[in-house]
TORPA-4810 file (N, C-alpha, C, O; in nm, 3 decimals):
<nodes>
NODE_1_0.832_3.102_-3.923_0.693_3.012_-3.816_0.710_2.850_-3.828_0.678_2.774_-3.737_M
NODE_2_0.768_2.803_-3.958_0.788_2.665_-3.941_0.876_2.633_-3.849_0.850_2.529_-3.789_K
NODE_3_1.011_2.709_-3.802_1.086_2.650_-3.694_1.023_2.694_-3.582_1.099_2.651_-3.495_R
NODE_4_0.909_2.768_-3.511_0.865_2.788_-3.428_0.751_2.604_-3.446_0.765_2.499_-3.383_E
NODE_5_0.703_2.620_-3.499_0.587_2.479_-3.511_0.679_2.372_-3.489_0.635_2.287_-3.412_I
NODE_6_0.819_2.345_-3.546_0.907_2.239_-3.511_0.943_2.248_-3.343_0.927_2.157_-3.263_W
NODE_7_0.981_2.345_-3.322_0.997_2.323_-3.212_0.909_2.313_-3.069_0.937_2.259_-2.962_E
NODE_8_0.812_2.374_-3.106_0.718_2.326_-3.015_0.667_2.187_-3.002_0.629_2.134_-2.898_W
NODE_9_0.673_2.128_-3.135_0.639_1.992_-3.169_0.728_1.881_-3.053_0.685_1.801_-2.970_T
NODE_10_0.891_1.927_-3.099_0.965_1.876_-3.013_0.947_1.907_-2.897_1.026_1.831_-2.841_K
NODE_11_0.898_1.965_-2.818_0.877_2.005_-2.677_0.814_1.936_-2.644_0.852_1.867_-2.549_A
NODE_12_0.633_1.907_-2.720_0.528_1.866_-2.690_0.546_1.697_-2.686_0.493_1.638_-2.591_I
NODE_13_0.622_1.617_-2.792_0.692_1.470_-2.786_0.776_1.457_-2.689_0.787_1.340_-2.652_V
NODE_14_0.845_1.538_-2.629_0.964_1.494_-2.528_0.861_1.498_-2.398_0.873_1.404_-2.318_I
NODE_15_0.769_1.591_-2.373_0.708_1.583_-2.272_0.621_1.487_-2.254_0.604_1.446_-2.139_A
NODE_16_0.529_1.416_-2.393_0.477_1.322_-2.384_0.566_1.193_-2.287_0.542_1.140_-2.178_L
NODE_17_0.676_1.178_-2.390_0.780_1.098_-2.359_0.799_1.075_-2.219_0.768_0.977_-2.152_I
NODE_18_0.853_1.177_-2.188_0.878_1.177_-2.020_0.753_1.124_-1.888_0.755_1.061_-1.782_I
NODE_19_0.644_1.199_-1.980_0.504_1.111_-1.906_0.496_1.005_-1.889_0.467_0.945_-1.785_A
NODE_20_0.530_0.953_-2.029_0.479_0.793_-2.039_0.604_0.717_-1.929_0.575_0.629_-1.848_F
NODE_21_0.712_0.761_-1.943_0.804_0.685_-1.869_0.790_0.698_-1.690_0.829_0.624_-1.600_I
NODE_22_0.713_0.833_-1.691_0.695_0.817_-1.543_0.576_0.753_-1.476_0.577_0.715_-1.359_L
NODE_23_0.453_0.743_-1.577_0.349_0.678_-1.562_0.356_0.558_-1.593_0.247_0.502_-1.608_R
NODE_24_0.480_0.476_-1.612_0.504_0.386_-1.652_0.569_0.249_-1.574_0.537_0.133_-1.548_T
NODE_25_0.708_0.365_-1.549_0.773_0.294_-1.410_0.824_0.363_-1.274_0.893_0.308_-1.189_F
NODE_26_0.788_0.459_-1.273_0.773_0.529_-1.156_0.688_0.591_-1.075_0.724_0.620_-0.961_I
NODE_27_0.549_0.626_-1.123_0.464_0.660_-1.024_0.313_0.615_-1.125_0.309_0.657_-1.241_F
NODE_28_0.200_0.531_-1.073_0.110_0.559_-1.122_-0.040_0.585_-1.000_-0.019_0.643_-0.893_A
NODE_29_-0.133_0.551_-1.024_-0.260_0.604_-0.960_-0.353_0.458_-0.914_-0.368_0.352_-0.976_T
NODE_30_-0.384_0.484_-0.835_-0.468_0.374_-0.801_-0.622_0.394_-0.677_-0.622_0.457_-0.571_S
NODE_31_-0.720_0.328_-0.731_-0.829_0.365_-0.649_-0.864_0.292_-0.561_-0.859_0.171_-0.583_V
NODE_32_-0.904_0.333_-0.456_-0.927_0.238_-0.305_-1.050_0.192_-0.364_-1.125_0.268_-0.425_V
NODE_33_-1.071_0.073_-0.347_-1.273_-0.007_-0.297_-1.237_-0.081_-0.195_-1.140_-0.151_-0.164_E
NODE_34_-1.380_-0.036_-0.130_-1.405_-0.057_-0.002_-1.341_0.006_0.146_-1.275_0.110_0.140_G
NODE_35_-1.362_-0.054_0.264_-1.351_0.031_0.331_-1.225_-0.037_0.455_-1.216_-0.007_0.574_A
NODE_36_-1.146_-0.127_0.383_-1.084_-0.202_0.434_-0.950_-0.115_0.480_-0.868_-0.176_0.548_S
NODE_37_-0.927_0.003_0.452_-0.790_0.101_0.501_-0.863_0.202_0.557_-0.799_0.306_0.573_M
NODE_38_-1.011_0.203_0.602_-1.029_0.339_0.685_-0.989_0.335_0.813_-0.987_0.225_0.868_N
NODE_39_-0.958_0.427_0.870_-0.975_0.541_0.827_-0.862_0.625_0.766_-0.849_0.744_0.734_P
NODE_40_-0.793_0.528_0.764_-0.649_0.627_0.684_-0.667_0.643_0.542_-0.610_0.741_0.494_T
NODE_41_-0.749_0.552_0.444_-0.761_0.562_0.316_-0.900_0.489_0.337_-0.927_0.385_0.397_L
NODE_42_-1.002_0.603_0.249_-1.174_0.559_0.218_-1.181_0.517_0.096_-1.097_0.546_0.011_E
NODE_43_-1.298_0.435_0.071_-1.320_0.430_-0.023_-1.310_0.515_-0.131_-1.285_0.628_-0.090_S
NODE_44_-1.321_0.509_-0.277_-1.340_0.622_-0.408_-1.238_0.665_-0.378_-1.175_0.667_-0.484_G
NODE_45_-1.151_0.718_-0.267_-1.022_0.792_-0.307_-0.893_0.733_-0.373_-0.833_0.626_-0.361_E
NODE_46_-0.875_0.860_-0.459_-0.734_0.809_-0.556_-0.595_0.832_-0.490_-0.565_0.927_-0.417_R
NODE_47_-0.518_0.732_-0.526_-0.415_0.765_-0.458_-0.276_0.761_-0.560_-0.303_0.715_-0.670_V
NODE_48_-0.184_0.788_-0.548_-0.068_0.819_-0.623_0.063_0.730_-0.567_0.141_0.775_-0.483_I
NODE_49_0.077_0.592_-0.631_0.153_0.501_-0.563_0.328_0.506_-0.656_0.353_0.529_-0.774_F
NODE_50_0.401_0.480_-0.562_0.523_0.477_-0.605_0.617_0.374_-0.646_0.694_0.326_-0.563_N
NODE_51_0.618_0.333_-0.779_0.630_0.173_-0.881_0.791_0.151_-0.844_0.844_0.040_-0.838_K
NODE_52_0.857_0.273_-0.819_1.005_0.274_-0.844_1.077_0.221_-0.712_1.180_0.153_-0.721_A
NODE_53_1.005_0.262_-0.555_1.095_0.258_-0.465_1.129_0.165_-0.445_1.252_0.166_-0.438_V
NODE_54_1.069_0.025_-0.422_1.086_-0.092_-0.411_1.199_-0.155_-0.501_1.232_-0.268_-0.464_Y
NODE_55_1.247_-0.118_-0.581_1.358_-0.118_-0.670_1.511_-0.117_-0.632_1.600_-0.202_-0.642_L
NODE_56_1.506_0.038_-0.575_1.630_0.058_-0.473_1.594_0.047_-0.303_1.680_0.059_-0.215_I
NODE_57_1.487_0.029_-0.284_1.463_-0.023_-0.098_1.399_-0.121_-0.092_1.353_-0.182_-0.188_D
NODE_58_1.388_-0.146_0.015_1.274_-0.274_0.063_1.184_-0.230_0.129_1.214_-0.143_0.211_E
NODE_59_1.035_-0.274_0.119_0.937_-0.259_0.193_0.976_-0.289_0.360_1.052_-0.377_0.400_P
NODE_60_0.909_-0.199_0.435_0.871_-0.159_0.590_0.775_-0.161_0.625_0.676_-0.106_0.575_E
NODE_61_0.785_-0.258_0.771_0.659_-0.244_0.831_0.624_-0.110_0.830_0.702_-0.016_0.823_R
NODE_62_0.441_-0.104_0.842_0.443_0.019_0.812_0.378_0.083_0.712_0.285_0.164_0.716_G
NODE_63_0.443_0.031_0.615_0.437_0.082_0.456_0.269_0.008_0.412_0.216_-0.102_0.417_D
NODE_64_0.230_0.171_0.363_0.097_0.107_0.308_0.084_0.101_0.142_0.081_0.198_0.066_I
NODE_65_0.078_-0.046_0.107_0.130_-0.101_-0.022_0.042_-0.111_-0.127_-0.072_-0.085_-0.090_V
NODE_66_0.050_-0.142_-0.260_-0.040_-0.191_-0.366_0.009_-0.314_-0.401_0.116_-0.323_-0.461_I
NODE_67_-0.069_-0.431_-0.365_-0.022_-0.578_-0.412_-0.152_-0.605_-0.519_-0.268_-0.565_-0.517_I
NODE_68_-0.090_-0.679_-0.598_-0.141_-0.703_-0.749_-0.138_-0.837_-0.690_-0.053_-0.895_-0.622_E
NODE_69_-0.296_-0.882_-0.751_-0.343_-1.018_-0.748_-0.410_-1.037_-0.875_-0.428_-0.933_-0.939_H
NODE_70_-0.453_-1.148_-0.926_-0.512_-1.188_-1.070_-0.598_-1.082_-1.141_-0.585_-1.018_-1.246_P
NODE_71_-0.716_-1.092_-1.017_-0.851_-1.026_-1.026_-0.855_-0.891_-0.991_-0.948_-0.826_-1.040_N
NODE_72_-0.778_-0.835_-0.920_-0.813_-0.733_-0.799_-0.634_-0.696_-0.731_-0.551_-0.775_-0.686_K
NODE_73_-0.626_-0.507_-0.754_-0.552_-0.512_-0.628_-0.595_-0.438_-0.553_-0.690_-0.360_-0.560_N
NODE_74_-0.503_-0.468_-0.453_-0.551_-0.448_-0.294_-0.453_-0.358_-0.212_-0.330_-0.357_-0.211_Y
NODE_75_-0.544_-0.283_-0.143_-0.405_-0.149_-0.060_-0.391_-0.213_0.076_-0.492_-0.267_0.120_V
NODE_76_-0.285_-0.215_0.145_-0.282_-0.248_0.300_-0.156_-0.219_0.346_-0.076_-0.149_0.283_K
NODE_77_-0.137_-0.268_0.447_-0.016_-0.224_0.562_0.065_-0.317_0.568_0.009_-0.426_0.558_R
NODE_78_0.184_-0.323_0.583_0.241_-0.433_0.593_0.284_-0.395_0.736_0.331_-0.287_0.773_I
NODE_79_0.250_-0.542_0.832_0.261_-0.574_0.919_0.383_-0.642_0.971_0.446_-0.610_1.071_I
NODE_80_0.405_-0.737_0.891_0.483_-0.825_0.938_0.614_-0.884_0.815_0.588_-0.912_0.698_G
NODE_81_0.744_-0.890_0.874_0.846_-0.883_0.755_0.883_-1.028_0.703_0.841_-1.125_0.766_M
NODE_82_0.959_-1.044_0.589_1.038_-1.161_0.600_1.092_-1.234_0.712_1.184_-1.170_0.763_P
NODE_83_1.066_-1.361_0.776_1.097_-1.407_0.885_1.046_-1.415_1.002_1.059_-1.512_1.077_N
NODE_84_0.948_-1.256_1.038_0.893_-1.249_1.141_0.805_-1.339_1.184_0.758_-1.425_1.110_D
NODE_85_0.773_-1.326_1.317_0.643_-1.434_1.353_0.553_-1.324_1.378_0.600_-1.222_1.429_T
NODE_86_0.413_-1.329_1.347_0.285_-1.233_1.411_0.214_-1.308_1.427_0.193_-1.412_1.364_V
NODE_87_0.146_-1.247_1.558_0.001_-1.347_1.656_-0.078_-1.205_1.673_-0.037_-1.101_1.620_R
NODE_88_-0.214_-1.215_1.765_-0.240_-1.143_1.791_-0.318_-1.184_1.904_-0.397_-1.272_1.872_A
NODE_89_-0.324_-1.155_2.012_-0.426_-1.188_2.158_-0.484_-1.074_2.193_-0.416_-0.972_2.183_D
NODE_90_-0.604_-1.066_2.236_-0.732_-0.989_2.275_-0.677_-0.824_2.193_-0.656_-0.723_2.261_N
NODE_91_-0.663_-0.828_2.043_-0.682_-0.725_1.950_-0.512_-0.643_1.997_-0.468_-0.533_1.962_N
NODE_92_-0.462_-0.733_2.072_-0.306_-0.684_2.035_-0.223_-0.733_1.942_-0.214_-0.856_1.941_Q
NODE_93_-0.173_-0.685_1.878_-0.053_-0.760_1.769_0.090_-0.796_1.829_0.161_-0.707_1.876_L
NODE_94_0.121_-0.895_1.826_0.271_-0.905_1.855_0.374_-0.942_1.752_0.336_-1.032_1.678_Y
NODE_95_0.506_-0.891_1.725_0.585_-0.918_1.626_0.716_-0.971_1.688_0.793_-0.903_1.756_V
NODE_96_0.729_-1.085_1.658_0.864_-1.155_1.731_0.856_-1.148_1.872_0.960_-1.157_1.937_N
NODE_97_0.715_-1.130_1.943_0.679_-1.147_2.066_0.645_-1.016_2.132_0.569_-1.010_2.228_G
NODE_98_0.719_-0.883_2.062_0.680_-0.815_2.129_0.567_-0.751_2.086_0.515_-0.797_1.984_E
NODE_99_0.491_-0.612_2.162_0.382_-0.549_2.100_0.415_-0.505_1.996_0.535_-0.499_1.968_P
NODE_100_0.325_-0.466_1.915_0.323_-0.375_1.743_0.247_-0.237_1.810_0.125_-0.224_1.813_L
NODE_101_0.331_-0.150_1.855_0.264_0.000_1.846_0.223_0.016_1.732_0.302_0.022_1.637_D
NODE_102_0.058_0.030_1.714_-0.001_0.115_1.597_-0.043_0.252_1.656_-0.131_0.257_1.741_E
NODE_103_-0.006_0.318_1.630_-0.015_0.483_1.690_-0.124_0.526_1.578_-0.220_0.599_1.601_N
NODE_104_-0.094_0.473_1.459_-0.170_0.519_1.352_-0.352_0.500_1.324_-0.426_0.546_1.236_Y
NODE_105_-0.379_0.407_1.449_-0.491_0.381_1.490_-0.538_0.397_1.664_-0.489_0.413_1.776_L
NODE_106_-0.680_0.380_1.588_-0.748_0.443_1.752_-0.777_0.340_1.842_-0.804_0.229_1.796_S
NODE_107_-0.777_0.359_1.959_-0.858_0.225_2.054_-0.964_0.160_2.019_-0.988_0.075_2.105_E
NODE_108_-1.050_0.158_1.921_-1.201_0.141_1.878_-1.123_0.083_1.732_-1.139_-0.038_1.714_E
NODE_109_-1.061_0.137_1.654_-0.998_0.069_1.549_-0.913_-0.074_1.548_-0.893_-0.155_1.458_E
NODE_110_-0.878_-0.069_1.669_-0.756_-0.159_1.708_-0.853_-0.296_1.758_-0.808_-0.410_1.759_L
NODE_111_-1.007_-0.256_1.802_-1.060_-0.365_1.829_-1.126_-0.531_1.737_-1.152_-0.641_1.785_R
NODE_112_-1.134_-0.478_1.583_-1.110_-0.565_1.506_-1.015_-0.667_1.478_-1.027_-0.763_1.401_G
NODE_113_-0.903_-0.630_1.562_-0.748_-0.734_1.561_-0.766_-0.877_1.598_-0.685_-0.964_1.568_T
NODE_114_-0.889_-0.899_1.670_-0.912_-1.018_1.780_-0.779_-1.114_1.771_-0.663_-1.081_1.745_G
NODE_115_-0.821_-1.212_1.794_-0.698_-1.310_1.786_-0.652_-1.441_1.711_-0.728_-1.531_1.675_T
NODE_116_-0.509_-1.438_1.691_-0.505_-1.516_1.597_-0.382_-1.594_1.601_-0.306_-1.498_1.610_F
NODE_117_-0.315_-1.680_1.602_-0.188_-1.816_1.609_-0.090_-1.757_1.577_-0.118_-1.650_1.523_E
NODE_118_0.006_-1.776_1.585_0.158_-1.740_1.567_0.106_-1.763_1.397_0.008_-1.825_1.356_K
NODE_119_0.198_-1.698_1.330_0.215_-1.722_1.179_0.389_-1.670_1.196_0.440_-1.582_1.265_T
NODE_120_0.450_-1.774_1.094_0.568_-1.730_1.136_0.535_-1.668_0.895_0.441_-1.699_0.822_T
NODE_121_0.674_-1.575_0.861_0.662_-1.491_0.772_0.796_-1.561_0.695_0.913_-1.542_0.730_V
NODE_122_0.761_-1.629_0.605_0.833_-1.703_0.541_0.965_-1.579_0.449_0.944_-1.458_0.443_P
NODE_123_1.069_-1.634_0.400_1.150_-1.529_0.328_1.099_-1.487_0.186_1.064_-1.565_0.098_P
NODE_124_1.100_-1.358_0.180_1.073_-1.300_0.086_0.874_-1.303_0.049_0.816_-1.299_-0.060_N
NODE_125_0.824_-1.310_0.175_0.672_-1.258_0.180_0.685_-1.190_0.302_0.787_-1.193_0.371_H
NODE_126_0.529_-1.094_0.346_0.486_-1.018_0.414_0.354_-1.054_0.450_0.264_-1.090_0.374_Y
NODE_127_0.351_-1.039_0.578_0.198_-1.023_0.672_0.143_-0.901_0.600_0.230_-0.838_0.539_F
NODE_128_0.047_-0.863_0.595_-0.022_-0.727_0.511_-0.119_-0.740_0.618_-0.141_-0.851_0.667_V
NODE_129_-0.184_-0.629_0.662_-0.368_-0.618_0.712_-0.398_-0.461_0.671_-0.332_-0.359_0.648_M
NODE_130_-0.501_-0.491_0.676_-0.569_-0.351_0.699_-0.620_-0.289_0.770_-0.660_-0.360_0.863_G
NODE_131_-0.659_-0.138_0.789_-0.663_-0.045_0.937_-0.806_-0.080_0.955_-0.847_-0.076_1.071_D
NODE_132_-0.885_-0.111_0.868_-1.009_-0.154_0.948_-1.015_-0.273_0.928_-1.042_-0.340_0.829_N
NODE_133_-0.974_-0.306_1.083_-0.960_-0.503_1.106_-1.078_-0.577_1.071_-1.077_-0.690_1.022_R
NODE_134_-1.217_-0.481_1.108_-1.341_-0.599_1.129_-1.371_-0.610_0.963_-1.427_-0.712_0.923_D
NODE_135_-1.350_-0.553_0.911_-1.388_-0.585_0.754_-1.283_-0.601_0.661_-1.322_-0.634_0.549_V
NODE_136_-1.156_-0.586_0.676_-1.062_-0.638_0.583_-1.027_-0.789_0.571_-1.009_-0.870_0.661_S
NODE_137_-1.020_-0.808_0.408_-0.954_-0.889_0.373_-0.813_-0.888_0.358_-0.782_-0.823_0.258_K
NODE_138_-0.674_-0.954_0.446_-0.580_-0.956_0.447_-0.505_-1.103_0.515_-0.566_-1.207_0.539_D
NODE_139_-0.407_-1.086_0.530_-0.348_-1.219_0.556_-0.377_-1.323_0.673_-0.325_-1.431_0.701_S
NODE_140_-0.497_-1.238_0.741_-0.522_-1.320_0.826_-0.662_-1.438_0.771_-0.674_-1.558_0.793_R
NODE_141_-0.731_-1.363_0.711_-0.822_-1.400_0.626_-0.859_-1.413_0.479_-0.958_-1.351_0.440_N
NODE_142_-0.798_-1.478_0.404_-0.844_-1.517_0.269_-0.757_-1.430_0.209_-0.777_-1.480_0.098_G
NODE_143_-0.671_-1.336_0.183_-0.517_-1.290_0.121_-0.385_-1.375_0.118_-0.292_-1.384_0.038_L
NODE_144_-0.408_-1.422_0.214_-0.265_-1.483_0.267_-0.144_-1.432_0.242_-0.137_-1.335_0.166_G
NODE_145_-0.051_-1.475_0.288_0.074_-1.409_0.306_0.122_-1.369_0.153_0.127_-1.455_0.065_L
NODE_146_0.161_-1.211_0.125_0.216_-1.184_0.024_0.345_-1.195_-0.034_0.437_-1.139_0.025_I
NODE_147_0.371_-1.263_-0.148_0.485_-1.239_-0.205_0.553_-1.172_-0.222_0.483_-1.072_-0.236_K
NODE_148_0.717_-1.121_-0.243_0.778_-0.963_-0.261_0.744_-0.928_-0.371_0.724_-0.808_-0.389_E
NODE_149_0.723_-1.042_-0.501_0.663_-0.981_-0.640_0.531_-0.917_-0.649_0.493_-0.839_-0.736_E
NODE_150_0.471_-0.958_-0.555_0.273_-0.910_-0.560_0.286_-0.791_-0.540_0.187_-0.725_-0.573_E
NODE_151_0.427_-0.697_-0.470_0.364_-0.571_-0.409_0.441_-0.475_-0.527_0.562_-0.461_-0.542_I
NODE_152_0.361_-0.430_-0.585_0.413_-0.342_-0.687_0.416_-0.173_-0.675_0.422_-0.098_-0.773_I
NODE_153_0.410_-0.129_-0.527_0.437_-0.043_-0.498_0.388_0.062_-0.374_0.274_0.038_-0.333_G
NODE_154_0.461_0.179_-0.308_0.403_0.223_-0.175_0.294_0.312_-0.228_0.293_0.370_-0.337_R
NODE_155_0.207_0.314_-0.142_0.128_0.446_-0.144_0.168_0.578_-0.114_0.196_0.586_0.006_S
NODE_156_0.179_0.661_-0.161_0.223_0.817_-0.098_0.155_0.935_-0.090_0.190_1.025_-0.015_E
NODE_157_0.018_0.944_-0.192_-0.020_1.080_-0.167_-0.249_1.004_-0.205_-0.309_0.911_-0.259_I
NODE_158_-0.266_1.080_-0.158_-0.380_1.094_-0.180_-0.420_1.229_-0.246_-0.411_1.343_-0.199_I
NODE_159_-0.470_1.185_-0.373_-0.468_1.314_-0.472_-0.630_1.362_-0.474_-0.670_1.479_-0.474_I
NODE_160_-0.731_1.214_-0.477_-0.877_1.279_-0.521_-0.979_1.222_-0.423_-0.941_1.114_-0.378_F
NODE_161_-1.066_1.253_-0.389_-1.102_1.454_-0.366_-0.983_1.537_-0.317_-0.894_1.491_-0.245_P
NODE_162_-0.990_1.667_-0.364_-0.897_1.732_-0.358_-0.916_1.786_-0.222_-0.840_1.868_-0.171_F
NODE_163_-1.031_1.732_-0.159_-1.007_1.832_-0.003_-0.980_1.705_0.068_-1.003_1.723_0.187_S
NODE_164_-0.932_1.556_0.041_-0.855_1.521_0.119_-0.705_1.470_0.078_-0.634_1.393_0.141_H
NODE_165_-0.677_1.540_-0.055_-0.543_1.554_-0.055_-0.452_1.570_0.049_-0.469_1.661_0.130_M
NODE_166_-0.320_1.463_0.061_-0.243_1.449_0.203_-0.149_1.340_0.148_-0.153_1.273_0.045_S
NODE_167_-0.058_1.346_0.258_0.069_1.207_0.216_-0.061_1.043_0.303_-0.167_1.036_0.364_L
NODE_168_0.027_0.966_0.259_-0.062_0.832_0.336_0.027_0.807_0.432_0.029_0.685_0.438_T
NODE_169_0.090_0.843_0.497_0.216_0.773_0.566_0.184_0.792_0.722_0.262_0.749_0.807_R
</nodes>
């Protein structure tokens, strides 16, 4: 009986250590607050984000990332990469002078993009925007350009509510 209790204790301790390592260094959860990523992510949804992906890879245009700021974390989409130029004219985004195909948004959702002057993204920075352009605080208006070290992970899966469970790409 003592041997069986010892084996169960070891299994539980190992499982807890593995869970702690996964939660601390690999995956974490975040709650989406506000409507800035509608329709892709809705307020109140809980997402799992991958904390390790950018240790072995670089962020890419289109990634939905978690940004760590002093008072709040933000969920935004990467639009401009380091050394890109980003501008908008009449609701059309241009990256390095080429129109950006944003097939993840409808024509109506693109209307909030507006017009803004060309911005050059410095090295080790990213230009981010929310998918709900009318209400998003992003690189255009208040959040500014995002430093690479502020990106703490890539959103992977909506896990709650269960009826919305899906990949976030």
